[in-house]
N, C-alpha and C positions, 0 to 999 in steps of 0.2 A: 504494500500500500504506500509506503514512504517513497519507493522508487517511482511510482506513478505520479505522486504529487510533485516530486523533483522534476520529472520529465515535463509535466504540464507547465510548471513555473519556468523552466528553461526555454520552452517554446514561446511562452508569453514574453519573456525577456528578449528573446531574439526578434520577435515582431516589433516590440517597442524600440529596440536599437535600430532596426532597419528603417522604421519611420523617422527616427531622429537623423539618421545618415542621409536619407532622401531629402529631408527638409534642409539640411546643411548644404547638400549638393546644389539645390536651387539658389540659395543665397550666395554660394561661391560663384555660380555662373553669372549672377547679377553683378557681383564685384568685378569679376574678370571682364565682362563686357564694358563696364563703365571705365575701367582702366585702359582697355583697348581704345575706346573712343577718345580719351584724353591724350593718349600717345599719338594717335592719328591727328588730332587737332593741333597738338604742339608741333608735330612734324610739318604740317601744312603751313602754320604760322612762321616757323623757323626757317622755311625755305626761301624767304624773300631775299 
């Protein structure tokens, strides 16, 4: 019985961690795209 409880709790923990990682991936993509936009903007302005 204890093994079943541990298995269920580990599966639940895995699902929670997967949701956290997916949420972090979305915010990392937003940060990366904003940095890329700034780099492109500075490159265009600096080419005068």
